[in-house]
PDB file of N, CA, C and O in Angstrom:
ATOM      1  N   MET A   1      -1.098  17.190 -10.379  1.00  0.00           N
ATOM      2  CA  MET A   1      -1.960  16.312  -9.606  1.00  0.00           C
ATOM      3  C   MET A   1      -1.185  15.770  -8.401  1.00  0.00           C
ATOM      4  O   MET A   1      -0.008  15.430  -8.522  1.00  0.00           O
ATOM      5  N   ALA A   2      -1.824  15.692  -7.270  1.00  0.00           N
ATOM      6  CA  ALA A   2      -1.204  15.182  -6.047  1.00  0.00           C
ATOM      7  C   ALA A   2      -0.966  13.678  -6.168  1.00  0.00           C
ATOM      8  O   ALA A   2      -1.715  12.965  -6.837  1.00  0.00           O
ATOM      9  N   THR A   3       0.091  13.215  -5.506  1.00  0.00           N
ATOM     10  CA  THR A   3       0.420  11.794  -5.514  1.00  0.00           C
ATOM     11  C   THR A   3       0.671  11.308  -4.096  1.00  0.00           C
ATOM     12  O   THR A   3       0.801  12.096  -3.159  1.00  0.00           O
ATOM     13  N   LEU A   4       0.734   9.991  -3.964  1.00  0.00           N
ATOM     14  CA  LEU A   4       1.085   9.339  -2.711  1.00  0.00           C
ATOM     15  C   LEU A   4       2.565   8.964  -2.739  1.00  0.00           C
ATOM     16  O   LEU A   4       3.130   8.720  -3.805  1.00  0.00           O
ATOM     17  N   LYS A   5       3.181   8.918  -1.578  1.00  0.00           N
ATOM     18  CA  LYS A   5       4.518   8.347  -1.435  1.00  0.00           C
ATOM     19  C   LYS A   5       4.306   6.985  -0.792  1.00  0.00           C
ATOM     20  O   LYS A   5       3.829   6.893   0.339  1.00  0.00           O
ATOM     21  N   VAL A   6       4.665   5.920  -1.521  1.00  0.00           N
ATOM     22  CA  VAL A   6       4.347   4.561  -1.090  1.00  0.00           C
ATOM     23  C   VAL A   6       5.622   3.774  -0.818  1.00  0.00           C
ATOM     24  O   VAL A   6       6.573   3.824  -1.599  1.00  0.00           O
ATOM     25  N   ALA A   7       5.634   3.043   0.304  1.00  0.00           N
ATOM     26  CA  ALA A   7       6.705   2.097   0.610  1.00  0.00           C
ATOM     27  C   ALA A   7       6.067   0.781   1.018  1.00  0.00           C
ATOM     28  O   ALA A   7       5.232   0.734   1.921  1.00  0.00           O
ATOM     29  N   ILE A   8       6.471  -0.289   0.343  1.00  0.00           N
ATOM     30  CA  ILE A   8       6.013  -1.638   0.685  1.00  0.00           C
ATOM     31  C   ILE A   8       7.234  -2.402   1.162  1.00  0.00           C
ATOM     32  O   ILE A   8       8.207  -2.563   0.426  1.00  0.00           O
ATOM     33  N   ILE A   9       7.174  -2.867   2.394  1.00  0.00           N
ATOM     34  CA  ILE A   9       8.328  -3.496   3.027  1.00  0.00           C
ATOM     35  C   ILE A   9       7.969  -4.908   3.455  1.00  0.00           C
ATOM     36  O   ILE A   9       6.991  -5.127   4.170  1.00  0.00           O
ATOM     37  N   GLY A  10       8.783  -5.873   3.003  1.00  0.00           N
ATOM     38  CA  GLY A  10       8.637  -7.251   3.442  1.00  0.00           C
ATOM     39  C   GLY A  10       9.447  -7.465   4.699  1.00  0.00           C
ATOM     40  O   GLY A  10      10.035  -6.521   5.226  1.00  0.00           O
ATOM     41  N   LYS A  11       9.486  -8.689   5.189  1.00  0.00           N
ATOM     42  CA  LYS A  11      10.230  -8.975   6.419  1.00  0.00           C
ATOM     43  C   LYS A  11      11.717  -8.679   6.293  1.00  0.00           C
ATOM     44  O   LYS A  11      12.352  -8.278   7.268  1.00  0.00           O
ATOM     45  N   ASP A  12      12.275  -8.870   5.117  1.00  0.00           N
ATOM     46  CA  ASP A  12      13.723  -8.731   4.981  1.00  0.00           C
ATOM     47  C   ASP A  12      14.184  -7.688   3.974  1.00  0.00           C
ATOM     48  O   ASP A  12      15.389  -7.499   3.809  1.00  0.00           O
ATOM     49  N   LYS A  13      13.251  -6.991   3.284  1.00  0.00           N
ATOM     50  CA  LYS A  13      13.698  -6.009   2.300  1.00  0.00           C
ATOM     51  C   LYS A  13      12.597  -5.043   1.889  1.00  0.00           C
ATOM     52  O   LYS A  13      11.410  -5.297   2.092  1.00  0.00           O
ATOM     53  N   LEU A  14      13.022  -3.939   1.311  1.00  0.00           N
ATOM     54  CA  LEU A  14      12.116  -2.975   0.709  1.00  0.00           C
ATOM     55  C   LEU A  14      11.715  -3.520  -0.647  1.00  0.00           C
ATOM     56  O   LEU A  14      12.573  -3.756  -1.498  1.00  0.00           O
ATOM     57  N   VAL A  15      10.434  -3.722  -0.861  1.00  0.00           N
ATOM     58  CA  VAL A  15       9.935  -4.335  -2.088  1.00  0.00           C
ATOM     59  C   VAL A  15       9.578  -3.274  -3.136  1.00  0.00           C
ATOM     60  O   VAL A  15       9.807  -3.470  -4.329  1.00  0.00           O
ATOM     61  N   TYR A  16       9.016  -2.156  -2.679  1.00  0.00           N
ATOM     62  CA  TYR A  16       8.633  -1.078  -3.594  1.00  0.00           C
ATOM     63  C   TYR A  16       8.707   0.248  -2.857  1.00  0.00           C
ATOM     64  O   TYR A  16       8.310   0.358  -1.697  1.00  0.00           O
ATOM     65  N   GLU A  17       9.225   1.253  -3.553  1.00  0.00           N
ATOM     66  CA  GLU A  17       9.208   2.613  -3.036  1.00  0.00           C
ATOM     67  C   GLU A  17       9.046   3.553  -4.212  1.00  0.00           C
ATOM     68  O   GLU A  17       9.815   3.494  -5.172  1.00  0.00           O
ATOM     69  N   GLY A  18       8.049   4.420  -4.141  1.00  0.00           N
ATOM     70  CA  GLY A  18       7.821   5.355  -5.224  1.00  0.00           C
ATOM     71  C   GLY A  18       6.523   6.112  -5.059  1.00  0.00           C
ATOM     72  O   GLY A  18       5.824   5.976  -4.054  1.00  0.00           O
ATOM     73  N   GLU A  19       6.213   6.910  -6.061  1.00  0.00           N
ATOM     74  CA  GLU A  19       4.978   7.681  -6.048  1.00  0.00           C
ATOM     75  C   GLU A  19       3.872   6.900  -6.743  1.00  0.00           C
ATOM     76  O   GLU A  19       4.129   6.050  -7.595  1.00  0.00           O
ATOM     77  N   ALA A  20       2.627   7.209  -6.357  1.00  0.00           N
ATOM     78  CA  ALA A  20       1.477   6.538  -6.955  1.00  0.00           C
ATOM     79  C   ALA A  20       0.291   7.494  -6.964  1.00  0.00           C
ATOM     80  O   ALA A  20       0.208   8.423  -6.160  1.00  0.00           O
ATOM     81  N   ASP A  21      -0.616   7.241  -7.889  1.00  0.00           N
ATOM     82  CA  ASP A  21      -1.857   8.014  -7.956  1.00  0.00           C
ATOM     83  C   ASP A  21      -2.880   7.490  -6.956  1.00  0.00           C
ATOM     84  O   ASP A  21      -3.684   8.257  -6.426  1.00  0.00           O
ATOM     85  N   ALA A  22      -2.850   6.173  -6.698  1.00  0.00           N
ATOM     86  CA  ALA A  22      -3.766   5.522  -5.760  1.00  0.00           C
ATOM     87  C   ALA A  22      -3.196   4.161  -5.392  1.00  0.00           C
ATOM     88  O   ALA A  22      -2.361   3.611  -6.110  1.00  0.00           O
ATOM     89  N   VAL A  23      -3.656   3.623  -4.264  1.00  0.00           N
ATOM     90  CA  VAL A  23      -3.263   2.279  -3.840  1.00  0.00           C
ATOM     91  C   VAL A  23      -4.508   1.563  -3.331  1.00  0.00           C
ATOM     92  O   VAL A  23      -5.247   2.096  -2.502  1.00  0.00           O
ATOM     93  N   PHE A  24      -4.734   0.354  -3.830  1.00  0.00           N
ATOM     94  CA  PHE A  24      -5.814  -0.498  -3.345  1.00  0.00           C
ATOM     95  C   PHE A  24      -5.189  -1.541  -2.428  1.00  0.00           C
ATOM     96  O   PHE A  24      -4.245  -2.232  -2.812  1.00  0.00           O
ATOM     97  N   VAL A  25      -5.723  -1.652  -1.206  1.00  0.00           N
ATOM     98  CA  VAL A  25      -5.100  -2.493  -0.189  1.00  0.00           C
ATOM     99  C   VAL A  25      -6.150  -3.418   0.436  1.00  0.00           C
ATOM    100  O   VAL A  25      -7.220  -2.960   0.838  1.00  0.00           O
ATOM    101  N   PRO A  26      -5.842  -4.736   0.518  1.00  0.00           N
ATOM    102  CA  PRO A  26      -6.768  -5.648   1.191  1.00  0.00           C
ATOM    103  C   PRO A  26      -6.589  -5.539   2.711  1.00  0.00           C
ATOM    104  O   PRO A  26      -5.487  -5.731   3.226  1.00  0.00           O
ATOM    105  N   THR A  27      -7.665  -5.235   3.414  1.00  0.00           N
ATOM    106  CA  THR A  27      -7.615  -5.208   4.871  1.00  0.00           C
ATOM    107  C   THR A  27      -8.461  -6.356   5.405  1.00  0.00           C
ATOM    108  O   THR A  27      -9.098  -7.075   4.634  1.00  0.00           O
ATOM    109  N   LYS A  28      -8.467  -6.525   6.700  1.00  0.00           N
ATOM    110  CA  LYS A  28      -9.262  -7.594   7.312  1.00  0.00           C
ATOM    111  C   LYS A  28     -10.757  -7.397   7.085  1.00  0.00           C
ATOM    112  O   LYS A  28     -11.530  -8.353   7.149  1.00  0.00           O
ATOM    113  N   THR A  29     -11.168  -6.142   6.818  1.00  0.00           N
ATOM    114  CA  THR A  29     -12.600  -5.859   6.638  1.00  0.00           C
ATOM    115  C   THR A  29     -12.978  -5.548   5.202  1.00  0.00           C
ATOM    116  O   THR A  29     -14.121  -5.181   4.931  1.00  0.00           O
ATOM    117  N   GLY A  30     -12.032  -5.687   4.272  1.00  0.00           N
ATOM    118  CA  GLY A  30     -12.323  -5.426   2.867  1.00  0.00           C
ATOM    119  C   GLY A  30     -11.235  -4.598   2.203  1.00  0.00           C
ATOM    120  O   GLY A  30     -10.268  -4.190   2.846  1.00  0.00           O
ATOM    121  N   ILE A  31     -11.400  -4.359   0.926  1.00  0.00           N
ATOM    122  CA  ILE A  31     -10.411  -3.604   0.160  1.00  0.00           C
ATOM    123  C   ILE A  31     -10.694  -2.115   0.307  1.00  0.00           C
ATOM    124  O   ILE A  31     -11.834  -1.667   0.183  1.00  0.00           O
ATOM    125  N   ILE A  32      -9.624  -1.352   0.576  1.00  0.00           N
ATOM    126  CA  ILE A  32      -9.785   0.098   0.634  1.00  0.00           C
ATOM    127  C   ILE A  32      -8.910   0.746  -0.430  1.00  0.00           C
ATOM    128  O   ILE A  32      -7.868   0.215  -0.814  1.00  0.00           O
ATOM    129  N   GLU A  33      -9.355   1.896  -0.892  1.00  0.00           N
ATOM    130  CA  GLU A  33      -8.595   2.688  -1.860  1.00  0.00           C
ATOM    131  C   GLU A  33      -8.009   3.884  -1.112  1.00  0.00           C
ATOM    132  O   GLU A  33      -8.732   4.640  -0.464  1.00  0.00           O
ATOM    133  N   VAL A  34      -6.700   4.041  -1.210  1.00  0.00           N
ATOM    134  CA  VAL A  34      -6.022   5.168  -0.583  1.00  0.00           C
ATOM    135  C   VAL A  34      -5.665   6.158  -1.682  1.00  0.00           C
ATOM    136  O   VAL A  34      -4.986   5.811  -2.648  1.00  0.00           O
ATOM    137  N   LEU A  35      -6.129   7.394  -1.525  1.00  0.00           N
ATOM    138  CA  LEU A  35      -5.876   8.466  -2.482  1.00  0.00           C
ATOM    139  C   LEU A  35      -5.042   9.553  -1.809  1.00  0.00           C
ATOM    140  O   LEU A  35      -4.951   9.576  -0.582  1.00  0.00           O
ATOM    141  N   PRO A  36      -4.430  10.451  -2.580  1.00  0.00           N
ATOM    142  CA  PRO A  36      -3.694  11.557  -1.966  1.00  0.00           C
ATOM    143  C   PRO A  36      -4.583  12.321  -0.977  1.00  0.00           C
ATOM    144  O   PRO A  36      -5.782  12.489  -1.198  1.00  0.00           O
ATOM    145  N   ASN A  37      -3.974  12.771   0.101  1.00  0.00           N
ATOM    146  CA  ASN A  37      -4.657  13.502   1.177  1.00  0.00           C
ATOM    147  C   ASN A  37      -5.685  12.657   1.938  1.00  0.00           C
ATOM    148  O   ASN A  37      -6.612  13.196   2.543  1.00  0.00           O
ATOM    149  N   HIS A  38      -5.517  11.344   1.906  1.00  0.00           N
ATOM    150  CA  HIS A  38      -6.384  10.421   2.646  1.00  0.00           C
ATOM    151  C   HIS A  38      -6.221  10.683   4.144  1.00  0.00           C
ATOM    152  O   HIS A  38      -5.156  11.107   4.592  1.00  0.00           O
ATOM    153  N   THR A  39      -7.252  10.435   4.892  1.00  0.00           N
ATOM    154  CA  THR A  39      -7.159  10.570   6.338  1.00  0.00           C
ATOM    155  C   THR A  39      -6.141   9.570   6.888  1.00  0.00           C
ATOM    156  O   THR A  39      -5.958   8.490   6.327  1.00  0.00           O
ATOM    157  N   GLN A  40      -5.489   9.931   7.972  1.00  0.00           N
ATOM    158  CA  GLN A  40      -4.503   9.039   8.572  1.00  0.00           C
ATOM    159  C   GLN A  40      -5.209   7.827   9.173  1.00  0.00           C
ATOM    160  O   GLN A  40      -6.295   7.947   9.740  1.00  0.00           O
ATOM    161  N   LEU A  41      -4.579   6.658   9.040  1.00  0.00           N
ATOM    162  CA  LEU A  41      -5.169   5.450   9.609  1.00  0.00           C
ATOM    163  C   LEU A  41      -4.133   4.365   9.750  1.00  0.00           C
ATOM    164  O   LEU A  41      -3.071   4.411   9.128  1.00  0.00           O
ATOM    165  N   VAL A  42      -4.453   3.383  10.578  1.00  0.00           N
ATOM    166  CA  VAL A  42      -3.664   2.163  10.729  1.00  0.00           C
ATOM    167  C   VAL A  42      -4.656   1.013  10.625  1.00  0.00           C
ATOM    168  O   VAL A  42      -5.717   1.043  11.249  1.00  0.00           O
ATOM    169  N   SER A  43      -4.305  -0.016   9.825  1.00  0.00           N
ATOM    170  CA  SER A  43      -5.208  -1.144   9.636  1.00  0.00           C
ATOM    171  C   SER A  43      -4.414  -2.426   9.444  1.00  0.00           C
ATOM    172  O   SER A  43      -3.304  -2.402   8.912  1.00  0.00           O
ATOM    173  N   ALA A  44      -4.976  -3.537   9.875  1.00  0.00           N
ATOM    174  CA  ALA A  44      -4.385  -4.851   9.620  1.00  0.00           C
ATOM    175  C   ALA A  44      -4.637  -5.231   8.166  1.00  0.00           C
ATOM    176  O   ALA A  44      -5.735  -5.036   7.644  1.00  0.00           O
ATOM    177  N   LEU A  45      -3.612  -5.774   7.520  1.00  0.00           N
ATOM    178  CA  LEU A  45      -3.769  -6.254   6.149  1.00  0.00           C
ATOM    179  C   LEU A  45      -4.432  -7.617   6.146  1.00  0.00           C
ATOM    180  O   LEU A  45      -4.236  -8.425   7.055  1.00  0.00           O
ATOM    181  N   GLY A  46      -5.207  -7.856   5.126  1.00  0.00           N
ATOM    182  CA  GLY A  46      -5.762  -9.173   4.891  1.00  0.00           C
ATOM    183  C   GLY A  46      -4.957  -9.849   3.784  1.00  0.00           C
ATOM    184  O   GLY A  46      -3.994  -9.277   3.272  1.00  0.00           O
ATOM    185  N   LYS A  47      -5.343 -11.039   3.425  1.00  0.00           N
ATOM    186  CA  LYS A  47      -4.708 -11.768   2.332  1.00  0.00           C
ATOM    187  C   LYS A  47      -5.287 -11.260   1.013  1.00  0.00           C
ATOM    188  O   LYS A  47      -6.502 -11.106   0.887  1.00  0.00           O
ATOM    189  N   GLY A  48      -4.420 -10.998   0.031  1.00  0.00           N
ATOM    190  CA  GLY A  48      -4.906 -10.530  -1.261  1.00  0.00           C
ATOM    191  C   GLY A  48      -3.846  -9.784  -2.032  1.00  0.00           C
ATOM    192  O   GLY A  48      -2.654 -10.051  -1.881  1.00  0.00           O
ATOM    193  N   GLU A  49      -4.278  -8.842  -2.862  1.00  0.00           N
ATOM    194  CA  GLU A  49      -3.365  -8.093  -3.724  1.00  0.00           C
ATOM    195  C   GLU A  49      -3.365  -6.601  -3.379  1.00  0.00           C
ATOM    196  O   GLU A  49      -4.412  -5.988  -3.169  1.00  0.00           O
ATOM    197  N   ILE A  50      -2.178  -6.055  -3.330  1.00  0.00           N
ATOM    198  CA  ILE A  50      -2.011  -4.604  -3.252  1.00  0.00           C
ATOM    199  C   ILE A  50      -1.832  -4.144  -4.693  1.00  0.00           C
ATOM    200  O   ILE A  50      -0.982  -4.666  -5.413  1.00  0.00           O
ATOM    201  N   ILE A  51      -2.626  -3.175  -5.109  1.00  0.00           N
ATOM    202  CA  ILE A  51      -2.506  -2.632  -6.462  1.00  0.00           C
ATOM    203  C   ILE A  51      -2.063  -1.183  -6.342  1.00  0.00           C
ATOM    204  O   ILE A  51      -2.771  -0.346  -5.782  1.00  0.00           O
ATOM    205  N   VAL A  52      -0.883  -0.900  -6.877  1.00  0.00           N
ATOM    206  CA  VAL A  52      -0.323   0.446  -6.863  1.00  0.00           C
ATOM    207  C   VAL A  52      -0.553   1.043  -8.247  1.00  0.00           C
ATOM    208  O   VAL A  52      -0.006   0.558  -9.238  1.00  0.00           O
ATOM    209  N   LYS A  53      -1.364   2.096  -8.312  1.00  0.00           N
ATOM    210  CA  LYS A  53      -1.694   2.748  -9.583  1.00  0.00           C
ATOM    211  C   LYS A  53      -0.656   3.828  -9.878  1.00  0.00           C
ATOM    212  O   LYS A  53      -0.536   4.805  -9.138  1.00  0.00           O
ATOM    213  N   ILE A  54       0.097   3.643 -10.975  1.00  0.00           N
ATOM    214  CA  ILE A  54       1.072   4.643 -11.399  1.00  0.00           C
ATOM    215  C   ILE A  54       0.848   4.948 -12.872  1.00  0.00           C
ATOM    216  O   ILE A  54       0.125   4.227 -13.559  1.00  0.00           O
ATOM    217  N   LYS A  55       1.465   6.010 -13.351  1.00  0.00           N
ATOM    218  CA  LYS A  55       1.256   6.444 -14.735  1.00  0.00           C
ATOM    219  C   LYS A  55       1.639   5.383 -15.756  1.00  0.00           C
ATOM    220  O   LYS A  55       0.985   5.252 -16.790  1.00  0.00           O
ATOM    221  N   ASP A  56       2.695   4.626 -15.474  1.00  0.00           N
ATOM    222  CA  ASP A  56       3.187   3.623 -16.425  1.00  0.00           C
ATOM    223  C   ASP A  56       2.429   2.301 -16.371  1.00  0.00           C
ATOM    224  O   ASP A  56       2.751   1.377 -17.117  1.00  0.00           O
ATOM    225  N   GLY A  57       1.444   2.199 -15.512  1.00  0.00           N
ATOM    226  CA  GLY A  57       0.683   0.956 -15.374  1.00  0.00           C
ATOM    227  C   GLY A  57       0.642   0.517 -13.924  1.00  0.00           C
ATOM    228  O   GLY A  57       1.327   1.092 -13.078  1.00  0.00           O
ATOM    229  N   ASP A  58      -0.147  -0.484 -13.637  1.00  0.00           N
ATOM    230  CA  ASP A  58      -0.303  -0.956 -12.273  1.00  0.00           C
ATOM    231  C   ASP A  58       0.853  -1.858 -11.859  1.00  0.00           C
ATOM    232  O   ASP A  58       1.390  -2.615 -12.668  1.00  0.00           O
ATOM    233  N   LYS A  59       1.228  -1.765 -10.582  1.00  0.00           N
ATOM    234  CA  LYS A  59       2.161  -2.708  -9.963  1.00  0.00           C
ATOM    235  C   LYS A  59       1.315  -3.512  -8.987  1.00  0.00           C
ATOM    236  O   LYS A  59       0.572  -2.942  -8.188  1.00  0.00           O
ATOM    237  N   ILE A  60       1.426  -4.839  -9.051  1.00  0.00           N
ATOM    238  CA  ILE A  60       0.604  -5.710  -8.216  1.00  0.00           C
ATOM    239  C   ILE A  60       1.501  -6.561  -7.329  1.00  0.00           C
ATOM    240  O   ILE A  60       2.471  -7.165  -7.787  1.00  0.00           O
ATOM    241  N   PHE A  61       1.150  -6.593  -6.046  1.00  0.00           N
ATOM    242  CA  PHE A  61       1.906  -7.365  -5.058  1.00  0.00           C
ATOM    243  C   PHE A  61       0.925  -8.233  -4.287  1.00  0.00           C
ATOM    244  O   PHE A  61      -0.130  -7.759  -3.865  1.00  0.00           O
ATOM    245  N   LYS A  62       1.271  -9.506  -4.100  1.00  0.00           N
ATOM    246  CA  LYS A  62       0.438 -10.421  -3.314  1.00  0.00           C
ATOM    247  C   LYS A  62       0.935 -10.402  -1.875  1.00  0.00           C
ATOM    248  O   LYS A  62       2.136 -10.487  -1.619  1.00  0.00           O
ATOM    249  N   VAL A  63      -0.010 -10.288  -0.933  1.00  0.00           N
ATOM    250  CA  VAL A  63       0.345 -10.256   0.479  1.00  0.00           C
ATOM    251  C   VAL A  63      -0.509 -11.248   1.263  1.00  0.00           C
ATOM    252  O   VAL A  63      -1.606 -11.615   0.843  1.00  0.00           O
ATOM    253  N   THR A  64       0.018 -11.673   2.413  1.00  0.00           N
ATOM    254  CA  THR A  64      -0.727 -12.604   3.258  1.00  0.00           C
ATOM    255  C   THR A  64      -1.110 -11.986   4.592  1.00  0.00           C
ATOM    256  O   THR A  64      -1.773 -12.636   5.401  1.00  0.00           O
ATOM    257  N   GLY A  65      -0.714 -10.764   4.834  1.00  0.00           N
ATOM    258  CA  GLY A  65      -1.033 -10.090   6.088  1.00  0.00           C
ATOM    259  C   GLY A  65       0.013  -9.030   6.380  1.00  0.00           C
ATOM    260  O   GLY A  65       0.997  -8.895   5.652  1.00  0.00           O
ATOM    261  N   GLY A  66      -0.205  -8.288   7.439  1.00  0.00           N
ATOM    262  CA  GLY A  66       0.716  -7.239   7.836  1.00  0.00           C
ATOM    263  C   GLY A  66      -0.038  -6.024   8.341  1.00  0.00           C
ATOM    264  O   GLY A  66      -1.131  -6.142   8.894  1.00  0.00           O
ATOM    265  N   VAL A  67       0.560  -4.848   8.144  1.00  0.00           N
ATOM    266  CA  VAL A  67      -0.017  -3.613   8.650  1.00  0.00           C
ATOM    267  C   VAL A  67       0.069  -2.523   7.589  1.00  0.00           C
ATOM    268  O   VAL A  67       1.083  -2.387   6.903  1.00  0.00           O
ATOM    269  N   LEU A  68      -0.998  -1.756   7.462  1.00  0.00           N
ATOM    270  CA  LEU A  68      -1.052  -0.581   6.597  1.00  0.00           C
ATOM    271  C   LEU A  68      -1.071   0.645   7.491  1.00  0.00           C
ATOM    272  O   LEU A  68      -1.831   0.704   8.457  1.00  0.00           O
ATOM    273  N   GLU A  69      -0.224   1.635   7.165  1.00  0.00           N
ATOM    274  CA  GLU A  69      -0.276   2.916   7.868  1.00  0.00           C
ATOM    275  C   GLU A  69      -0.324   4.027   6.835  1.00  0.00           C
ATOM    276  O   GLU A  69       0.541   4.111   5.962  1.00  0.00           O
ATOM    277  N   VAL A  70      -1.327   4.872   6.932  1.00  0.00           N
ATOM    278  CA  VAL A  70      -1.419   6.060   6.092  1.00  0.00           C
ATOM    279  C   VAL A  70      -1.073   7.235   6.998  1.00  0.00           C
ATOM    280  O   VAL A  70      -1.769   7.511   7.975  1.00  0.00           O
ATOM    281  N   ARG A  71       0.012   7.921   6.658  1.00  0.00           N
ATOM    282  CA  ARG A  71       0.495   9.035   7.470  1.00  0.00           C
ATOM    283  C   ARG A  71       0.135  10.369   6.831  1.00  0.00           C
ATOM    284  O   ARG A  71      -0.386  10.419   5.716  1.00  0.00           O
ATOM    285  N   ALA A  72       0.413  11.429   7.539  1.00  0.00           N
ATOM    286  CA  ALA A  72       0.198  12.777   7.022  1.00  0.00           C
ATOM    287  C   ALA A  72       1.035  12.987   5.765  1.00  0.00           C
ATOM    288  O   ALA A  72       2.020  12.283   5.541  1.00  0.00           O
ATOM    289  N   LYS A  73       0.646  13.941   4.964  1.00  0.00           N
ATOM    290  CA  LYS A  73       1.343  14.315   3.733  1.00  0.00           C
ATOM    291  C   LYS A  73       1.365  13.174   2.715  1.00  0.00           C
ATOM    292  O   LYS A  73       2.324  13.032   1.957  1.00  0.00           O
ATOM    293  N   SER A  74       0.314  12.371   2.702  1.00  0.00           N
ATOM    294  CA  SER A  74       0.116  11.312   1.705  1.00  0.00           C
ATOM    295  C   SER A  74       1.214  10.259   1.693  1.00  0.00           C
ATOM    296  O   SER A  74       1.588   9.766   0.628  1.00  0.00           O
ATOM    297  N   ASN A  75       1.737   9.908   2.870  1.00  0.00           N
ATOM    298  CA  ASN A  75       2.725   8.842   2.991  1.00  0.00           C
ATOM    299  C   ASN A  75       2.023   7.539   3.358  1.00  0.00           C
ATOM    300  O   ASN A  75       1.272   7.482   4.331  1.00  0.00           O
ATOM    301  N   VAL A  76       2.271   6.500   2.579  1.00  0.00           N
ATOM    302  CA  VAL A  76       1.662   5.189   2.803  1.00  0.00           C
ATOM    303  C   VAL A  76       2.782   4.182   3.070  1.00  0.00           C
ATOM    304  O   VAL A  76       3.672   3.998   2.240  1.00  0.00           O
ATOM    305  N   ILE A  77       2.730   3.538   4.227  1.00  0.00           N
ATOM    306  CA  ILE A  77       3.708   2.531   4.609  1.00  0.00           C
ATOM    307  C   ILE A  77       2.968   1.208   4.760  1.00  0.00           C
ATOM    308  O   ILE A  77       1.983   1.122   5.492  1.00  0.00           O
ATOM    309  N   ILE A  78       3.444   0.181   4.066  1.00  0.00           N
ATOM    310  CA  ILE A  78       2.854  -1.152   4.172  1.00  0.00           C
ATOM    311  C   ILE A  78       3.945  -2.108   4.645  1.00  0.00           C
ATOM    312  O   ILE A  78       4.950  -2.307   3.962  1.00  0.00           O
ATOM    313  N   LEU A  79       3.735  -2.693   5.816  1.00  0.00           N
ATOM    314  CA  LEU A  79       4.648  -3.694   6.360  1.00  0.00           C
ATOM    315  C   LEU A  79       3.977  -5.044   6.180  1.00  0.00           C
ATOM    316  O   LEU A  79       2.990  -5.344   6.853  1.00  0.00           O
ATOM    317  N   ALA A  80       4.501  -5.851   5.286  1.00  0.00           N
ATOM    318  CA  ALA A  80       3.849  -7.104   4.919  1.00  0.00           C
ATOM    319  C   ALA A  80       4.541  -8.308   5.551  1.00  0.00           C
ATOM    320  O   ALA A  80       5.769  -8.371   5.610  1.00  0.00           O
ATOM    321  N   ASP A  81       3.737  -9.262   6.023  1.00  0.00           N
ATOM    322  CA  ASP A  81       4.297 -10.510   6.548  1.00  0.00           C
ATOM    323  C   ASP A  81       5.008 -11.261   5.428  1.00  0.00           C
ATOM    324  O   ASP A  81       6.176 -11.627   5.558  1.00  0.00           O
ATOM    325  N   VAL A  82       4.301 -11.484   4.337  1.00  0.00           N
ATOM    326  CA  VAL A  82       4.857 -12.105   3.127  1.00  0.00           C
ATOM    327  C   VAL A  82       4.355 -11.300   1.951  1.00  0.00           C
ATOM    328  O   VAL A  82       3.155 -11.049   1.836  1.00  0.00           O
ATOM    329  N   VAL A  83       5.262 -10.890   1.070  1.00  0.00           N
ATOM    330  CA  VAL A  83       4.873 -10.106  -0.105  1.00  0.00           C
ATOM    331  C   VAL A  83       5.617 -10.632  -1.317  1.00  0.00           C
ATOM    332  O   VAL A  83       6.821 -10.880  -1.256  1.00  0.00           O
ATOM    333  N   LYS A  84       4.893 -10.803  -2.429  1.00  0.00           N
ATOM    334  CA  LYS A  84       5.486 -11.268  -3.680  1.00  0.00           C
ATOM    335  C   LYS A  84       5.005 -10.377  -4.809  1.00  0.00           C
ATOM    336  O   LYS A  84       3.841  -9.979  -4.857  1.00  0.00           O
ATOM    337  N   GLU A  85       5.912 -10.076  -5.708  1.00  0.00           N
ATOM    338  CA  GLU A  85       5.562  -9.244  -6.854  1.00  0.00           C
ATOM    339  C   GLU A  85       4.961 -10.087  -7.953  1.00  0.00           C
ATOM    340  O   GLU A  85       4.601  -9.562  -9.007  1.00  0.00           O
TER     341      GLU A  85
END
């Protein structure tokens, strides 16, 4: 099964890096689900929770804003203003 390569970066450190089956991300216009082979996009993050779906269970991160970038080859980069696990 295809997976995503996910990196969540706070202002001063890498918070999470790994593979995921899906990622739910709060944007300014609502929550979106990013799946493998998702179309490329850039979006402003909203306040809420990022949910990273992995085989061992969900990883949840609280964010207050930032930027989401979905790149080619299922790469997801999240630059968060404030992020807490």
